[in-house]
N, C-alpha and C positions, 0 to 999 in steps of 0.2 A: 627466500621468502616465496611461498606458493600463494598465488592469487586465485580465489575460487572463480569458476566459470559461470556460476549462477549467483545472483545477488541473494543475500540471506533474508531479505525482505524488510518490511516495516510493520510496526504495531499500528493499530488504528490511531492511537494518540500521536505517534510520530508523523503519520500521514496528515492528520488534521493540523498539527502544528506547522508542518512545512507548507501546506496550502494557505494557511492564514498568514504566515510570514510573506508569502508571495502575493498577498493582497486579495485572496479569495474570501468570500463570506458564505454563510449558509452551507457549511461543510457537512456532508453526510457520508459516512463510510459503513458499508454493509458487507459482511462475509457471506458469500453465496455458495461456497463449496469447500469441504474438507476432504482431503484424500490421503491415502497411505502411499508412501514411496513414489510420489509424483516427480519430484526433481531431485536428482542425484541420490536416489533411494532414501529420501527424507519425507516424512509426513509434511503435508503442505496445506495451507488454507489460501484460498483466492478470494479477493474482495474487489468491490466496485466502489470508487470514490466519486462523489458528485459535489460540485461547488460552483458558485456564481462569482464572477468578477464584474463589478459595476464599472460603467464607463468604457467598456471595450467593444 
């Protein structure tokens, strides 16, 4: 079994779900860059995720 050296990434929905499960609220995910052949010669999108966790 070959394990990739670069994570294949998350969809916005997957990231929002993971943050909400971890107790975060007010989740906002925004794609800020699309590029060709950035990681392992694959087209890639990069995003910023913002969220608030109350009581921390």
